[in-house]
C-alpha positions in Angstrom: 25.9 13.7 -24.6 26.3 15.4 -21.2 27.3 13.5 -18.2 24.5 12.2 -15.9 23.7 14.8 -13.3 23.3 13.8 -9.6 21.2 15.4 -6.7 21.5 14.9 -3.0 18.1 15.9 -1.4 17.8 16.7 2.3 14.4 15.6 3.6 11.9 12.9 2.5 8.7 15.0 2.7 6.2 15.9 0.1 8.6 18.4 -1.6 11.8 16.3 -1.4 10.1 13.2 -2.7 8.4 15.0 -5.5 11.7 16.6 -6.6 13.4 13.3 -6.3 10.8 11.6 -8.5 10.8 14.4 -11.1 14.6 14.5 -11.5 15.0 10.7 -11.5 12.4 10.6 -14.3 14.6 13.1 -16.2 17.6 10.9 -16.0 19.4 12.2 -12.9 20.8 9.9 -10.2 19.1 11.0 -6.9 19.6 10.2 -3.3 17.2 11.4 -0.6 18.4 11.8 3.0 15.8 11.5 5.7 16.7 11.7 9.4 13.6 9.7 10.5 13.9 5.9 10.7 11.0 5.7 8.2 9.3 8.1 5.9 5.8 8.8 7.2 3.4 11.6 7.4 2.2 13.3 10.5 -1.5 14.5 10.9 -4.7 13.1 9.4 -6.1 14.8 6.4 -4.8 17.3 3.9 -6.4 19.5 1.3 -4.9 19.3 -2.2 -6.0 22.0 -4.8 -5.7 21.8 -8.5 -2.2 23.0 -8.8 -1.1 20.0 -6.6 -3.1 17.6 -8.6 -1.4 18.7 -11.8 2.0 18.0 -10.2 0.9 14.5 -9.0 -0.4 13.8 -12.5 2.8 14.9 -14.2 4.9 12.6 -12.0 2.6 9.6 -12.3 1.3 9.6 -8.7 -2.3 10.9 -9.1 -4.1 7.7 -9.5 -2.5 6.1 -6.4 -2.6 9.3 -4.2 -6.3 10.3 -5.0 -8.1 6.9 -5.3 -10.8 6.9 -2.8 -10.4 10.5 -1.7 -13.1 13.2 -1.4 -13.7 15.9 -3.8 -15.3 19.0 -2.4 -17.7 21.0 -4.5 -17.0 24.2 -2.7 -15.2 25.8 0.3 -17.6 26.9 3.0 -16.8 28.6 6.3 -19.4 28.6 9.2 -19.6 30.2 12.5 -20.3 28.4 15.8 -24.1 28.8 15.3 -24.0 27.0 12.0 -24.4 30.2 9.9 -22.6 30.5 6.6 -19.7 33.0 6.6 -18.4 32.7 2.9 -17.9 30.2 0.2 -15.6 29.7 -2.8 -16.9 27.6 -5.8 -14.7 24.7 -7.0 -14.7 22.5 -10.0 -14.3 23.3 -13.7 -14.0 26.0 -14.9 -12.5 26.9 -11.6 -10.1 24.7 -9.7 -10.9 21.5 -7.8 -9.9 20.5 -4.3 -9.5 17.1 -2.8 -9.2 15.8 0.7 -7.1 12.7 1.4 -5.1 11.2 4.2 -1.5 12.6 4.5 -0.1 9.1 4.7 -1.7 8.0 1.4 -0.3 11.1 -0.4 3.2 10.7 0.9 3.2 7.1 0.2 2.2 7.6 -3.4 4.9 10.1 -4.0 7.5 7.8 -2.3 6.5 4.9 -4.4 6.8 7.1 -7.5 10.2 8.2 -6.6 11.4 4.7 -5.9 10.0 3.5 -9.2 11.9 6.2 -10.9 15.1 5.0 -9.4 15.7 7.5 -6.6 17.6 6.1 -3.6 16.0 6.8 -0.2 18.6 6.9 2.5 16.7 7.5 5.6 16.2 23.9 1.5 13.1 23.5 -0.3 9.4 23.5 0.8 8.3 25.1 4.1 12.0 26.0 4.9 11.8 28.4 1.8 8.1 29.6 2.1 6.5 28.7 5.4 2.9 29.8 5.6 -0.1 29.6 7.8 -2.8 27.0 6.8 -5.3 29.6 5.9 -5.6 28.5 2.3 -4.5 24.8 2.7 -1.7 25.5 0.1 1.5 24.5 2.0 1.9 21.1 0.3 0.5 22.3 -3.1 2.9 25.2 -3.3 6.0 23.1 -2.4 5.4 20.3 -4.8 4.6 22.9 -7.6 8.0 24.5 -6.9 9.7 21.2 -6.9 8.3 20.1 -10.3 9.0 23.5 -11.8 12.6 23.3 -10.7 13.0 19.8 -12.2 11.5 21.0 -15.5 13.7 24.1 -15.7 16.9 22.0 -15.0 15.8 19.7 -17.8 16.1 22.7 -20.2 19.5 24.1 -19.0 22.6 22.5 -17.5 23.8 25.7 -15.7 22.4 25.1 -12.3 23.2 28.5 -10.8 21.4 30.3 -13.7 18.5 27.9 -13.5 18.1 28.6 -9.7 18.1 32.4 -10.3 15.5 32.0 -13.0 13.4 29.6 -10.9 13.3 31.9 -8.0 12.3 34.9 -10.1 9.5 32.9 -11.6 8.1 31.2 -8.5 8.7 33.8 -5.8 5.8 36.2 -6.7 3.2 33.4 -6.6 4.7 31.9 -3.4 4.5 35.3 -1.8 1.0 35.9 -3.0 0.0 32.4 -1.5 1.8 33.4 1.8 0.1 36.8 2.0 -3.5 35.4 1.4 -2.9 32.6 3.9 -2.1 35.2 6.5 -5.1 37.3 5.5 -7.4 34.3 5.6 -6.2 32.6 8.7 -6.5 35.5 11.3 -10.1 35.8 10.4 -10.9 32.6 12.3 -10.7 34.2 15.7 -12.6 37.4 14.5 -16.3 37.8 15.3 -18.3 36.0 12.8 -20.2 39.2 11.6 -16.8 40.7 10.8 -15.5 37.8 8.8 -18.8 37.6 7.1 -18.7 41.3 6.2 -15.2 41.1 4.9 -15.7 38.1 2.7 -19.0 39.5 1.2 -18.3 43.1 0.5 -20.4 43.9 -2.6 -17.5 45.5 -4.4 -14.8 43.0 -3.4 -16.2 39.5 -2.7 -15.4 38.2 -6.2 -12.0 39.8 -6.3 -11.2 38.2 -2.9 -12.3 34.9 -4.1 -10.0 35.2 -7.2 -7.1 35.9 -5.0 -7.7 32.9 -2.9 -8.2 30.6 -5.9 -5.1 32.1 -7.9 -2.6 29.6 -6.5 -4.8 26.5 -7.4 -5.5 27.9 -10.9 -1.8 28.3 -11.6 -0.5 26.2 -14.5 2.6 24.5 -13.4 5.6 25.1 -15.5 6.0 22.3 -18.1 2.5 20.9 -17.7 0.8 23.4 -20.1 -0.1 20.8 -22.6 -1.1 18.1 -20.0 -4.7 17.1 -19.9 -6.8 17.6 -16.7 -6.4 14.5 -14.4 -9.7 12.6 -14.0 -10.3 9.8 -11.4 -10.9 6.2 -12.5 -14.6 5.5 -12.6 -16.0 5.0 -9.1 -12.6 5.8 -7.4 -13.7 9.2 -5.9 -16.2 10.3 -3.4 -17.9 13.7 -4.0 -19.1 15.6 -1.0 -22.7 16.9 -1.6 -23.3 20.7 -1.8 -24.2 22.0 1.5 -22.2 19.5 3.6 -19.6 21.0 5.8 -16.3 20.0 4.4 -14.4 22.9 6.0 -15.1 24.6 9.3 
């Protein structure tokens, strides 16, 4: 039987706490160092796509994090005159996207980490793959990478080797997400007619939509056999089609 492994994690954000929860659940002793006096999220709401939902489900935080949140049927961009620029379909067989308070998401992951036995003492995530908010995938990408690392460490005790394999596996998708976040975000200041023409090119609209959905439809390493998370009855609000969830 191998000795119990230990991890010191710098930062009690979405990524650090997800990694802490996942490692502690796999038998590691974990200590999270956070410089703030208390762990809390800044900002109001956050988008969480299907890849992030799979991570929350895997660590046991989905019910607490997503109860009472809003599920959007599609992503729609509008110009200042109320005219539709483009849309991306959500929901099965595609990916889903949820909107919830940042504080609720962080608290759910924090509670999960504590239940698993992680010690919260008061570089992964954006330090490794910062990106513009064009796809709303900053949090999702970081917690996907955290759970993938924990699952890969469960299979091999050679940490340097695992880190090399983990980077080789995750880097292409992270770079794809960064690239399409940059492509999407600059379109906001463009003239509406230009953005509308770009997103609705007859020969490329479906391809562009697939590139933007690809991070969400990624199956997180180690969750291949996990069932799709479904909310408890009456615990979710669904935004009607046509309502402007994203501007």
